[in-house]
C-alpha positions as CSV (number, residue, x, y, z in Angstrom):
1,X,-32.1,-13.9,-19.1
2,X,-29.5,-11.2,-17.9
3,X,-27.1,-12.3,-15.3
4,X,-27.4,-9.6,-12.4
5,X,-23.8,-9.8,-11.4
6,X,-22.6,-9.1,-15.1
7,X,-24.9,-6.3,-15.8
8,X,-24.3,-4.6,-12.2
9,X,-22.7,-1.0,-12.7
10,X,-18.9,-0.9,-12.1
11,X,-17.4,1.6,-9.6
12,X,-15.1,4.3,-10.6
13,X,-11.8,3.2,-9.0
14,X,-8.9,5.9,-8.5
15,X,-5.4,4.8,-7.8
16,X,-4.1,7.6,-5.5
17,X,-0.7,9.0,-5.6
18,X,1.1,12.5,-5.1
19,X,2.1,14.9,-7.9
20,X,5.6,15.4,-9.0
21,X,7.1,18.3,-10.8
22,X,9.2,16.4,-13.1
23,X,7.1,13.1,-14.0
24,X,3.7,14.4,-13.2
25,X,3.1,11.9,-10.4
26,X,5.0,9.5,-8.2
27,X,4.9,5.7,-7.6
28,X,5.5,2.5,-9.7
29,X,4.6,3.2,-13.1
30,X,4.5,-0.2,-14.3
31,X,2.1,-1.2,-11.5
32,X,-0.2,1.7,-12.3
33,X,0.0,0.4,-16.1
34,X,-1.2,-2.9,-14.9
35,X,-4.0,-1.7,-12.8
36,X,-5.3,0.4,-15.6
37,X,-5.1,-2.4,-18.0
38,X,-6.9,-4.9,-15.6
39,X,-9.7,-2.4,-14.8
40,X,-10.1,-1.8,-18.5
41,X,-10.3,-5.5,-19.2
42,X,-12.7,-6.0,-16.4
43,X,-14.8,-3.1,-17.7
44,X,-14.2,-1.1,-14.6
45,X,-13.3,2.5,-15.1
46,X,-10.1,3.5,-13.6
47,X,-7.3,6.2,-13.7
48,X,-4.5,7.5,-11.4
49,X,-5.3,10.2,-9.5
50,X,-3.0,12.7,-7.2
51,X,-4.0,14.0,-3.7
52,X,-3.6,17.4,-5.1
53,X,-5.9,16.9,-8.1
54,X,-8.6,15.3,-5.8
55,X,-11.2,17.9,-5.1
56,X,-14.1,16.4,-3.3
57,X,-16.6,19.1,-3.9
58,X,-16.2,18.7,-7.7
59,X,-18.1,16.4,-9.8
60,X,-15.1,15.7,-12.1
61,X,-11.3,15.7,-11.2
62,X,-8.3,15.5,-13.6
63,X,-6.4,12.1,-13.5
64,X,-4.0,10.1,-15.6
65,X,-4.6,7.4,-18.2
66,X,-1.9,5.3,-19.9
67,X,-2.1,5.3,-23.6
68,X,-0.1,2.1,-24.8
69,X,0.2,3.1,-28.5
70,X,2.0,6.1,-27.5
71,X,3.8,4.4,-24.5
72,X,2.8,7.7,-22.5
73,X,0.8,8.9,-19.5
74,X,-1.8,11.6,-20.4
75,X,-4.1,13.9,-18.3
76,X,-7.9,13.5,-18.7
77,X,-11.1,14.6,-17.0
78,X,-12.7,11.7,-15.0
79,X,-16.1,11.5,-12.8
80,X,-15.2,11.6,-8.9
81,X,-14.1,8.3,-7.8
82,X,-16.4,5.9,-5.9
83,X,-13.4,3.8,-4.5
84,X,-9.8,5.2,-3.9
85,X,-6.9,2.6,-3.7
86,X,-4.2,4.2,-1.7
87,X,-0.7,3.7,-3.7
88,X,1.2,6.9,-2.3
89,X,4.8,5.3,-2.6
90,X,6.6,7.1,0.2
91,X,5.8,7.6,4.0
92,X,7.3,11.2,3.8
93,X,4.8,11.7,1.0
94,X,2.0,10.3,2.9
95,X,2.8,12.4,6.2
96,X,2.7,15.7,4.5
97,X,0.0,17.7,6.1
98,X,-2.1,18.4,2.8
99,X,-1.8,14.8,1.9
100,X,-3.0,13.6,5.4
101,X,-5.7,16.2,5.5
102,X,-7.1,14.9,2.1
103,X,-6.9,11.5,3.1
104,X,-8.9,12.5,6.5
105,X,-11.6,14.1,4.2
106,X,-12.1,11.0,2.0
107,X,-12.4,8.8,5.4
108,X,-14.9,11.2,6.6
109,X,-16.8,11.5,3.0
110,X,-20.2,10.1,3.0
111,X,-19.9,7.8,-0.1
112,X,-16.4,7.5,-1.4
113,X,-14.5,4.5,0.0
114,X,-10.9,4.4,0.5
115,X,-8.8,1.4,1.8
116,X,-5.3,1.1,3.2
117,X,-5.4,4.8,4.2
118,X,-1.6,4.5,5.8
119,X,1.7,2.7,5.8
120,X,2.2,0.4,9.0
121,X,4.6,1.2,11.7
122,X,6.5,-1.9,12.8
123,X,6.5,-1.4,16.5
124,X,2.7,-0.8,16.3
125,X,2.1,-4.1,14.4
126,X,3.7,-6.1,17.0
127,X,1.7,-4.3,19.8
128,X,-1.4,-5.1,17.8
129,X,-0.6,-8.6,17.3
130,X,0.4,-9.3,21.1
131,X,-3.2,-8.3,21.7
132,X,-4.6,-11.1,19.7
133,X,-5.1,-14.4,21.5
134,X,-4.8,-16.4,18.2
135,X,-1.6,-14.1,17.1
136,X,0.4,-13.5,20.1
137,X,2.4,-16.6,19.9
138,X,3.9,-15.5,16.3
139,X,5.5,-12.5,17.7
140,X,9.2,-12.5,18.2
141,X,9.9,-10.4,21.4
142,X,10.1,-6.9,20.1
143,X,10.9,-3.7,22.0
144,X,11.7,0.0,21.2
145,X,15.5,0.6,21.3
146,X,15.9,3.2,23.7
147,X,19.5,3.0,25.2
148,X,22.6,0.7,25.9
149,X,21.3,-0.9,28.9
150,X,17.9,-2.2,27.3
151,X,19.9,-3.3,24.5
152,X,22.4,-5.4,26.6
153,X,19.8,-6.9,28.7
154,X,18.0,-8.2,25.7
155,X,20.9,-9.3,24.0
156,X,22.1,-11.5,27.1
157,X,18.6,-12.9,27.2
158,X,18.6,-14.0,23.3
159,X,22.2,-14.1,22.1
160,X,21.5,-12.3,19.0
161,X,18.9,-9.3,18.0
162,X,17.7,-7.7,14.7
163,X,17.7,-4.0,14.9
164,X,15.2,-2.5,12.5
165,X,13.9,1.1,11.6
166,X,10.3,1.5,12.9
167,X,9.2,2.5,9.5
168,X,11.7,0.6,7.2
169,X,11.4,-0.5,3.5
170,X,13.0,-3.2,1.6
171,X,15.4,-4.3,4.3
172,X,17.1,-0.8,4.5
173,X,18.8,0.1,7.7
174,X,18.5,-3.3,9.2
175,X,21.5,-4.4,11.6
176,X,22.3,-7.7,13.3
177,X,23.8,-7.7,16.8
178,X,25.5,-11.1,18.1
179,X,26.9,-11.7,21.5
180,X,29.9,-14.0,21.3
181,X,31.1,-14.5,25.0
182,X,34.1,-16.5,24.0
183,X,35.4,-13.9,21.6
184,X,37.7,-11.1,23.2
185,X,35.3,-8.5,21.2
186,X,32.3,-10.2,22.1
187,X,29.8,-7.5,20.7
188,X,29.4,-8.2,16.8
189,X,27.4,-5.8,14.7
190,X,26.6,-6.5,11.3
191,X,25.4,-3.8,9.1
192,X,23.7,-4.5,5.8
193,X,25.8,-2.0,3.5
194,X,25.3,-1.0,0.0
195,X,26.4,-2.9,-3.1
196,X,25.5,-6.2,-1.2
197,X,28.4,-6.1,1.1
198,X,28.1,-6.2,4.8
199,X,30.3,-4.1,7.2
200,X,31.4,-6.1,10.4
201,X,32.1,-3.9,13.7
202,X,33.5,-5.7,16.7
203,X,34.0,-4.3,20.0
204,X,34.4,-5.2,23.7
205,X,33.0,-1.9,24.9
206,X,29.4,-1.3,25.1
207,X,29.6,2.7,24.8
208,X,31.6,2.1,21.5
209,X,29.1,-0.3,20.3
210,X,26.1,2.0,21.2
211,X,28.0,4.9,19.4
212,X,28.2,2.9,16.2
213,X,24.6,1.8,16.3
214,X,23.6,5.4,16.7
215,X,25.8,6.4,14.0
216,X,23.9,4.3,11.8
217,X,20.4,4.8,13.1
218,X,20.5,8.6,13.4
219,X,17.6,10.1,14.4
220,X,15.3,7.2,12.9
221,X,13.4,5.4,15.9
222,X,14.4,1.8,15.9
223,X,13.0,-1.5,17.4
224,X,15.2,-4.3,18.5
225,X,13.7,-8.1,18.2
226,X,15.1,-11.4,19.3
227,X,16.9,-13.2,16.7
228,X,15.2,-16.4,15.3
229,X,17.1,-19.2,14.0
230,X,15.5,-19.6,10.6
231,X,15.3,-22.8,8.6
232,X,18.0,-22.7,5.9
233,X,18.4,-23.9,2.3
234,X,22.0,-24.6,1.3
235,X,23.3,-22.5,4.3
236,X,21.1,-19.5,3.4
237,X,18.0,-18.5,5.3
238,X,14.7,-17.9,4.0
239,X,11.2,-16.6,4.8
240,X,7.7,-16.7,3.1
241,X,6.2,-13.5,1.7
242,X,2.4,-13.9,1.8
243,X,0.0,-11.7,0.0
244,X,-3.5,-11.5,1.5
245,X,-6.4,-9.4,-0.2
246,X,-10.0,-9.3,0.4
247,X,-12.3,-10.7,-2.3
248,X,-15.5,-9.8,-4.1
249,X,-17.4,-10.5,-0.7
250,X,-15.1,-8.7,1.5
251,X,-13.5,-11.6,3.0
252,X,-9.6,-11.9,3.6
253,X,-8.2,-14.6,1.4
254,X,-4.4,-15.8,0.7
255,X,-3.8,-14.6,-2.9
256,X,-0.4,-16.3,-3.1
257,X,2.8,-17.3,-1.1
258,X,6.4,-16.9,-2.5
259,X,9.4,-17.5,-0.7
260,X,12.5,-15.3,-0.4
261,X,15.9,-16.6,0.0
262,X,18.6,-14.4,1.5
263,X,21.5,-13.5,-0.6
264,X,25.0,-14.9,0.1
265,X,26.1,-13.7,3.7
266,X,23.2,-11.1,3.8
267,X,21.2,-10.6,6.9
268,X,17.8,-10.2,5.3
269,X,16.0,-12.0,2.5
270,X,14.8,-8.8,0.7
271,X,15.1,-9.0,-3.1
272,X,16.7,-5.4,-3.3
273,X,19.3,-6.5,-0.8
274,X,20.3,-9.4,-2.7
275,X,17.6,-12.1,-2.0
276,X,15.9,-14.3,-4.7
277,X,12.6,-15.5,-5.4
278,X,12.1,-19.1,-4.7
279,X,9.1,-21.8,-4.8
280,X,8.0,-22.2,-1.0
281,X,7.6,-26.2,-1.2
282,X,11.3,-26.4,-2.7
283,X,12.5,-24.5,0.1
284,X,10.7,-26.5,2.9
285,X,11.2,-29.9,1.6
286,X,14.9,-30.6,2.5
287,X,14.2,-29.7,6.1
288,X,10.9,-31.0,6.8
289,X,9.9,-33.6,4.3
290,X,6.6,-33.9,2.1
291,X,4.0,-34.4,5.0
292,X,5.2,-31.5,7.2
293,X,5.9,-29.3,4.3
294,X,2.2,-29.7,3.4
295,X,1.3,-29.0,7.0
296,X,3.5,-26.0,7.4
297,X,2.2,-24.3,3.8
298,X,-1.4,-24.8,5.4
299,X,-0.6,-23.3,8.8
300,X,1.0,-20.3,7.0
301,X,-2.1,-19.4,5.1
302,X,-4.3,-19.7,8.1
303,X,-1.9,-17.7,10.4
304,X,-1.8,-15.1,7.7
305,X,-5.5,-14.7,7.7
306,X,-5.5,-14.4,11.4
307,X,-2.8,-11.8,11.3
308,X,-4.7,-9.7,8.7
309,X,-8.1,-9.8,10.7
310,X,-6.1,-8.7,13.8
311,X,-4.1,-5.9,12.2
312,X,-7.3,-4.4,10.5
313,X,-9.3,-4.7,13.7
314,X,-6.5,-2.9,15.8
315,X,-5.9,-0.3,13.1
316,X,-9.4,0.8,13.1
317,X,-9.4,1.5,9.3
318,X,-10.8,-0.2,6.3
319,X,-8.1,-2.5,4.8
320,X,-8.3,-4.6,1.5
321,X,-4.6,-5.9,1.2
322,X,-1.3,-6.5,2.8
323,X,1.9,-8.5,2.2
324,X,3.6,-10.2,5.3
325,X,6.9,-11.9,6.0
326,X,6.6,-15.2,8.1
327,X,9.6,-17.2,8.8
328,X,10.0,-20.8,9.9
329,X,12.2,-21.8,12.5
330,X,14.5,-25.1,12.7
331,X,11.8,-26.5,14.9
332,X,9.1,-25.8,12.5
333,X,7.4,-22.9,14.5
334,X,6.0,-20.0,12.7
335,X,7.0,-16.2,13.2
336,X,5.7,-12.9,12.0
337,X,8.6,-10.3,11.0
338,X,6.7,-7.7,9.1
339,X,3.5,-6.4,7.1
340,X,3.1,-3.9,4.3
341,X,0.1,-2.1,3.7
342,X,1.5,-1.3,0.3
343,X,2.7,-4.4,-1.2
344,X,5.4,-4.6,-3.8
345,X,4.4,-6.3,-7.0
346,X,4.7,-10.3,-6.7
347,X,6.8,-11.4,-9.5
348,X,5.2,-14.9,-9.7
349,X,2.6,-14.5,-12.6
350,X,-0.2,-16.4,-11.3
351,X,-0.1,-14.4,-8.1
352,X,0.1,-11.0,-9.8
353,X,-2.7,-11.8,-12.1
354,X,-5.0,-12.9,-9.2
355,X,-3.7,-9.9,-7.0
356,X,-4.8,-7.2,-9.6
357,X,-8.0,-8.8,-10.3
358,X,-8.8,-8.8,-6.7
359,X,-8.4,-5.0,-6.1
360,X,-11.5,-4.4,-8.6
361,X,-13.3,-7.3,-7.0
362,X,-13.0,-5.9,-3.6
363,X,-13.8,-2.3,-5.1
364,X,-16.9,-3.8,-6.6
365,X,-17.7,-5.1,-3.2
366,X,-17.2,-1.7,-1.2
367,X,-19.3,-0.1,-3.8
368,X,-22.1,-2.2,-3.0
369,X,-21.8,-1.3,0.7
370,X,-23.1,1.6,2.6
371,X,-20.2,3.7,3.9
372,X,-19.1,3.1,7.5
373,X,-16.9,5.9,8.9
374,X,-14.2,4.9,11.6
């Protein structure tokens, strides 16, 4: 007897990106190679497609396939996709009118499914999570950075603030502001500089502090967030990077958890900023012991699923995956810091393999569903 699941028709999956004059298309090529290879192993047709080449009125489109024997990408003709996985790499690319228009057309299309249609905005994420009864307690106090008066009011309340770009990536542009009332220059601003060096700026005058912050921020909108005293490991703070994805039944699941340990004297845990990848249990055990560590890891998983459901609900769009940063403070309380609609590759092999497979399992699920337009 033939297993109906094994004999089921597979969807045609397109990995969406944008074109590039020099390199044909943009994006993380090793990630695209892994996606194509996994799709082929699962007998699921998959190719890389640019927004420019996606012509919804056509029966066939031109896309890219990797040829391992020649170690090169080549253009071929493919059937129109059933499912589109959005991996446009940069916000500025996704914001281009012609790209936005194409994504909107796909969203309105009668049968093609698209998931994760846009990057998240940090400030909006916190607003969405504050609306959820189960998620509002996980959110640090976060406000839009408007001027020196609101900045100092919040700084006096919490003693330290993180200043973050609303649309930041990989820890770029993050600053830490502390108030040290016993110091002759009480305002201490730490700017995460390049080449893993920090820039420290101290002043006693608020106008000078604001001028320095604005010099760093430029025209980029920023948020200010209460500084949380995270648990540390050998004097360096860490947080948890959690990957949540929908499975073959369309249900949110935790694919994996990895710990990210801040580099020496760094203010964030991001790997491009000097952070390192660690085992979550190893990080938590010295501070909390075996029993509490097990309880914390269980709470991290359940909280991550609640967060994913709340973000999807408030976004009003179909989401299939996200990574998020959760911190554990010195009292063992959980905090949400960030979510990413275009998760970076997890280097942990067991997480990586499962994450690639889930993309195709969820695509299969979508393919079986009637299209619901937002």
